[in-house]
C-alpha positions in Angstrom: 0.0 0.0 0.0 3.1 2.2 -0.4 2.3 5.6 -1.9 -1.5 5.0 -1.7 -3.8 7.7 -0.5 -5.4 6.9 2.8 -8.8 6.4 1.2 -7.4 4.0 -1.4 -5.5 2.1 1.2 -8.7 1.7 3.4 -10.8 0.4 0.4 -8.1 -2.1 -0.6 -7.7 -3.2 3.0 -11.4 -3.8 3.3 -11.3 -5.8 0.1 -8.4 -8.0 1.3 -10.2 -8.5 4.6 -13.4 -9.6 2.8 -11.4 -12.1 0.8 -10.3 -13.7 4.1 -13.6 -13.3 5.9 -15.9 -15.0 3.4 -14.5 -18.6 3.8 -14.5 -18.2 7.6 -18.0 -17.0 8.1 -20.6 -15.4 5.9 -21.8 -13.4 8.9 -18.4 -12.0 9.4 -18.2 -11.5 5.6 -21.5 -9.5 5.7 -20.1 -7.1 8.2 -16.9 -6.7 6.2 -18.9 -6.1 3.1 -20.9 -3.4 4.9 -17.5 -2.0 6.0 -16.4 -1.9 2.4 -19.5 0.1 1.5 -18.9 2.6 4.3 -15.2 2.9 3.4 -16.1 3.4 -0.3 -18.6 6.1 0.6 -15.9 7.9 2.6 -13.5 7.5 -0.3 -16.0 9.3 -2.6 -16.0 12.4 -0.3 -12.2 12.2 0.2 -11.7 12.1 -3.6 -14.0 15.0 -4.1 -12.0 16.9 -1.4 -8.8 16.1 -3.4 -10.3 17.7 -6.5 -11.6 14.6 -8.3 -15.0 15.6 -9.7 -16.4 12.4 -11.2 -19.7 10.6 -11.6 -18.5 7.1 -12.4 -15.2 5.2 -11.9 -12.7 6.5 -14.5 -10.8 3.2 -14.5 -13.8 1.5 -16.2 -14.6 1.4 -19.9 -18.1 0.8 -21.4 -18.1 -3.0 -21.2 -17.0 -2.9 -17.5 -19.7 -0.4 -16.8 -22.3 -2.7 -18.3 -20.9 -5.7 -16.4 -21.4 -4.0 -13.0 -24.8 -2.5 -13.9 -25.9 -6.0 -14.9 -25.7 -7.0 -11.2 -27.9 -4.1 -10.3 -30.4 -5.0 -13.1 -30.6 -8.6 -11.9 -31.6 -7.4 -8.4 -34.0 -4.8 -9.9 -36.0 -7.4 -11.8 -36.9 -9.1 -8.6 -38.1 -5.8 -7.2 -40.2 -5.3 -10.3 -41.7 -8.8 -9.8 -43.2 -7.5 -6.5 -45.9 -5.8 -8.7 -47.4 -9.2 -9.6 -46.6 -11.1 -6.4 -49.5 -11.9 -4.1 -47.3 -12.5 -1.0 -45.6 -9.1 -1.0 -44.1 -9.5 2.5 -42.3 -12.7 1.6 -41.1 -11.0 -1.6 -39.7 -8.0 0.3 -37.9 -10.3 2.7 -36.2 -12.2 -0.2 -35.4 -8.9 -1.9 -33.8 -7.5 1.3 -31.5 -10.5 1.4 -30.6 -10.2 -2.3 -29.8 -6.5 -1.9 -26.4 -7.4 -0.5 -25.4 -8.2 -4.1 -25.7 -4.4 -4.8 -22.8 -3.6 -2.5 -20.0 -4.6 -5.0 -21.2 -2.9 -8.2 -22.1 0.3 -6.4 -18.8 0.4 -4.5 -16.8 0.1 -7.7 -19.0 2.1 -10.1 -18.8 5.3 -8.0 -15.2 5.1 -6.6 -12.0 5.5 -8.5 -10.2 2.1 -8.5 -7.3 3.2 -10.8 -5.0 2.7 -7.9 -5.4 -1.0 -8.1 -2.7 -3.2 -9.7 -2.8 -6.9 -10.3 -0.6 -7.4 -7.3 -3.5 -6.0 -5.2 -5.9 -8.5 -6.7 -3.4 -11.3 -6.0 -3.2 -10.2 -2.3 -7.0 -10.6 -2.1 -6.9 -14.1 -3.5 -4.0 -15.0 -1.2 -6.2 -13.9 1.7 -8.9 -16.2 0.4 -6.4 -19.1 0.0 -5.1 -18.7 3.5 -8.6 -18.7 4.9 -9.6 -21.8 3.0 -6.5 -23.6 4.2 -7.2 -22.4 7.8 -10.7 -23.8 7.7 -9.4 -27.2 6.4 -6.7 -27.3 9.1 -9.3 -26.4 11.8 -11.6 -29.2 10.6 -8.7 -31.6 10.5 -7.6 -30.6 14.0 -11.1 -31.1 15.2 -11.2 -34.6 13.7 -7.9 -35.5 15.4 -9.3 -34.2 18.7 -12.3 -36.4 18.3 -10.1 -39.4 17.6 -8.1 -38.7 20.8 -11.5 -38.8 22.6 -12.2 -42.2 21.1 -13.9 -41.6 17.8 -12.9 -43.8 14.8 -11.1 -42.5 11.7 -14.2 -43.6 9.7 -16.5 -41.5 11.8 -14.5 -38.3 11.5 -13.8 -38.5 7.8 -17.4 -39.0 6.7 -19.9 -36.4 5.5 -19.7 -34.4 8.8 -16.0 -33.5 8.4 -17.3 -29.9 8.1 -20.8 -29.3 9.3 -21.2 -26.1 7.3 -22.9 -26.2 3.9 -20.7 -28.5 1.8 -21.6 -27.1 -1.6 -20.6 -23.5 -0.8 -17.4 -24.4 1.0 -16.3 -26.8 -1.8 -16.9 -23.9 -4.2 -14.7 -21.6 -2.1 -11.9 -24.3 -2.1 -12.3 -24.8 -5.9 -11.8 -21.0 -6.5 -8.7 -21.1 -4.2 -7.3 -24.1 -6.2 -7.7 -22.3 -9.5 -5.8 -19.3 -8.1 -3.0 -21.7 -6.9 -2.8 -23.1 -10.5 -2.3 -19.7 -12.0 0.2 -18.6 -9.4 2.3 -21.8 -9.9 2.1 -21.7 -13.7 3.2 -18.0 -13.8 5.7 -18.0 -11.0 7.1 -21.5 -10.5 10.5 -20.7 -11.8 10.9 -17.7 -9.6 9.5 -19.2 -6.4 11.7 -20.1 -3.5 11.6 -23.6 -2.2 9.5 -22.8 0.9 6.9 -21.0 -1.3 6.7 -24.0 -3.7 6.2 -26.3 -0.7 3.4 -24.0 0.7 1.6 -23.9 -2.7 1.8 -27.7 -3.1 0.5 -28.1 0.5 -2.4 -25.7 -0.3 -3.2 -27.9 -3.3 -3.3 -31.0 -1.2 -5.4 -29.2 1.5 -7.9 -27.9 -1.1 -8.4 -31.3 -2.8 -8.8 -33.2 0.5 -11.2 -30.6 1.8 -13.5 -30.9 -1.3 -13.4 -34.7 -1.1 -14.1 -34.7 2.7 -17.0 -32.3 2.7 -18.6 -34.7 0.2 -20.0 -32.2 -2.3 -21.1 -33.7 -5.6 -20.7 -30.5 -7.4 -17.4 -29.9 -5.7 -16.0 -33.2 -6.8 -17.3 -32.9 -10.3 -15.9 -29.4 -10.5 -12.6 -30.5 -9.1 -12.1 -33.1 -11.9 -13.2 -30.6 -14.5 -10.8 -28.0 -13.1 -7.9 -30.5 -13.1 -8.5 -31.4 -16.8 -9.0 -27.8 -17.9 -5.9 -26.6 -16.1 -3.8 -29.4 -17.7 -5.2 -28.5 -21.2 -4.6 -24.8 -20.5 -1.0 -25.5 -19.4 -0.3 -27.5 -22.6 -1.9 -25.1 -25.1 -1.2 -21.7 -23.5 2.4 -22.3 -22.2 3.4 -25.3 -24.5 4.3 -27.3 -21.4 3.0 -30.6 -22.7 4.8 -33.1 -20.5 4.2 -31.0 -17.4 0.5 -30.9 -18.3 0.3 -34.7 -18.5 2.2 -35.1 -15.2 0.0 -32.5 -13.5 -3.2 -34.2 -14.7 -2.1 -37.7 -13.7 -1.0 -36.5 -10.3 -4.0 -34.4 -9.5 -6.7 -36.7 -10.8 -4.9 -39.7 -9.4 -4.6 -38.1 -5.9 -8.3 -37.1 -6.0 -9.4 -40.6 -7.0 -7.2 -42.2 -4.4 -8.6 -39.8 -1.7 -12.1 -40.8 -2.7 -11.3 -44.5 -2.6 -9.1 -44.7 0.5 -10.6 -42.2 3.0 -12.6 -44.3 5.5 -16.2 -43.1 5.9 -16.2 -41.1 2.7 -19.4 -41.7 0.8 -19.2 -41.5 -3.0 -22.3 -39.4 -3.5 -21.9 -39.4 -7.3 -22.2 -43.2 -7.3 -25.2 -43.0 -5.0 -26.9 -40.4 -7.2 -26.5 -42.6 -10.3 -27.8 -45.7 -8.5 -30.8 -43.7 -7.2 -31.8 -42.7 -10.7 -35.4 -41.4 -10.8 -35.6 -41.7 -7.1 -33.0 -39.1 -6.4 -34.4 -35.9 -4.8 -32.8 -33.6 -7.4 -34.7 -35.4 -10.2 -38.0 -34.8 -8.4 -37.0 -31.1 -7.8 -36.2 -30.6 -11.5 -39.5 -32.2 -12.6 -41.6 -30.2 -10.2 -39.7 -27.0 -11.1 -40.4 -27.6 -14.8 -44.1 -27.9 -14.1 -44.1 -24.5 -12.3 -42.0 -22.8 -15.0 -44.5 -23.8 -17.7 -47.2 -21.7 -15.9 -45.4 -18.3 -16.3 -42.3 -18.8 -18.6 -41.8 -15.1 -19.4 -42.2 -13.3 -16.1 -42.1 -16.2 -13.5 -44.4 -16.4 -10.5 -42.9 -13.4 -8.8 -40.4 -13.0 -6.0 -43.1 -13.3 -3.3 -44.9 -16.4 -4.7 -42.5 -18.7 -6.5 -41.2 -20.6 -3.4 -44.7 -21.3 -2.1 -45.8 -22.3 -5.6 -42.9 -24.8 -5.9 -43.7 -26.3 -2.5 -47.3 -26.7 -3.5 -46.2 -28.4 -6.7 -44.2 -30.9 -4.7 -47.3 -31.9 -2.9 -49.3 -32.1 -6.1 -46.7 -34.3 -7.6 -46.6 -36.4 -4.4 -43.0 -35.7 -3.7 -41.7 -35.6 -0.1 -39.4 -32.7 -0.6 -40.6 -30.3 2.1 -39.5 -26.7 1.5 -36.4 -27.4 -0.6 -35.6 -24.8 -3.2 -34.8 -25.6 -6.9 -31.2 -26.3 -6.1 -30.2 -24.7 -9.4 -29.8 -20.9 -9.7 -30.9 -20.8 -13.3 -34.1 -22.7 -12.5 -34.6 -20.6 -9.4 -34.4 -17.4 -11.5 -36.9 -18.8 -14.1 -39.3 -19.7 -11.3 -39.2 -16.2 -9.8 -38.7 -13.8 -12.7 -38.9 -15.9 -15.9 -36.9 -15.7 -19.1 -36.4 -11.9 -18.6 -34.6 -12.5 -15.3 -32.6 -15.4 -16.7 -31.3 -13.2 -19.5 -30.2 -10.6 -16.9 -28.5 -13.3 -14.8 -26.7 -14.6 -17.9 -25.6 -11.1 -18.7 -24.3 -10.7 -15.2 -22.3 -13.9 -15.4 -20.9 -13.5 -18.9 -20.0 -9.8 -19.0 -16.7 -10.2 -17.0 -15.6 -12.6 -19.8 -16.7 -10.1 -22.4 -14.7 -7.4 -20.6 -11.6 -9.7 -20.8 -11.8 -10.2 -24.6 -8.6 -8.9 -26.2 -6.7 -9.0 -22.9 -4.2 -11.9 -23.3 -2.8 -11.2 -19.8 -6.1 -11.8 -18.0 -8.5 -13.5 -20.3 -8.0 -17.1 -19.1 -8.1 -16.1 -15.5 -11.4 -14.3 -15.9 -12.7 -17.2 -18.0 -11.8 -19.8 -15.4 -13.1 -18.0 -12.4 -16.4 -16.9 -14.1 -16.8 -20.4 -15.5 -16.5 -21.8 -12.0 -19.4 -19.6 -10.9 -21.6 -20.6 -13.8 -20.8 -24.3 -13.3 -21.6 -24.2 -9.6 -24.9 -22.4 -10.1 -26.1 -25.5 -11.9 -26.0 -27.5 -8.6 -27.1 -24.9 -6.0 -29.3 -21.8 -5.8 -26.3 -19.8 -4.6 -27.8 -16.4 -5.0 -30.6 -17.3 -2.5 -28.2 -17.4 0.5 -25.9 -14.8 1.9 -22.9 -17.1 1.7 -23.4 -17.4 -2.0 -24.5 -13.8 -2.7 -21.5 -12.4 -1.0 -18.9 -14.7 -2.5 -20.3 -14.7 -6.1 -20.9 -10.9 -6.0 -17.4 -10.1 -4.8 -15.7 -12.6 -7.1 -17.4 -11.4 -10.3 -16.7 -7.8 -9.3 -13.0 -8.7 -8.9 -13.1 -10.2 -12.4 -14.3 -6.9 -13.8 -11.6 -5.0 -11.8 -8.9 -7.3 -13.1 -9.7 -6.3 -16.7 -9.5 -2.6 -15.7 -5.9 -2.9 -14.6 -3.3 -1.9 -17.2 -0.4 -4.3 -16.7 1.5 -6.7 -18.9 0.7 -9.9 -17.1 -1.7 -11.0 -14.4 0.1 -12.2 -11.3 3.5 -10.5 -11.9 4.6 -8.2 -9.1 4.6 -4.5 -9.9 8.1 -3.4 -10.7 9.5 -0.4 -8.9 
């Protein structure tokens, strides 16, 4: 933060703290996100005092501007749907929770982020990586403590390795692993031995954590990530034999962990064996029945959940109050095709912003792709732990494309 103005340093510090806070606790993360909003507001007044008379962030171009406003539009369509919702109170409650998504575009649309360099973005991701590893080590330490008290290895390496929502925390770990890949592919030759060891340890921690929390989407995403990273290493950097070795080691280690860890339940195999009886199949079928009723505008933010639950009963499915477990389906249920198009614009625009930027395109593509992939398996924008993480990550993808440097990940030269 050398040579930064105090208002810039405060905003960056809040961003770095948020990167560390989100994997630890979404409640802590929410307070830090609010702190970021307050700090950003103070920065606006401080910049005006320093003579910067601006309306929008001068570091952003037109595509970046659209990318951040797409998040605002996505939330706005839910507000519009209150007009045709019967249960307005439920709709207002849902809308209130979704409003946290507005923090990130509004913070970066109206403050000058031209002070940010890629090294600052890296620091934020390192904060995330450290937090993910800390959570894994805490859970591993708790498992050891239970074993000292008499529990078996099988009982502590089952589905309750981490009692928090497994899909979200596997998602966090997956993002951290992709960052590790880009750090190692860009910097391996210049890393000292201790740093190489830490990065390899972080890779092992991340893979074990995803396997142990037993998330189906996490494990599928992990295999997809391992293959894509190997292909990227081969095509982008022409490191063919390294790519093959990396793929064999990572995929082999993941398969071994799934096979050898006592108590680990292969949920993918169980899902295939369940077939039509799997809960998600029933959810999809009932969701499709509801979508057909109002495909263009949806049922409205206040009514769609109740309508889906009623459809479960009509279809004689014992699914209680489960949501659609798919953000695309959830959006269609609530605000129809119009809302889905806005969601897709929100997800795709960071990649559009990166077109023509050879230094950052693949990083933005990988991180945005992880978000889009995970939304297939969970309605992540219906919970604070998803709204905060996705909102912040996609905002960072836009900010990366606004930085004028030769290569993502290289330390700024003096």
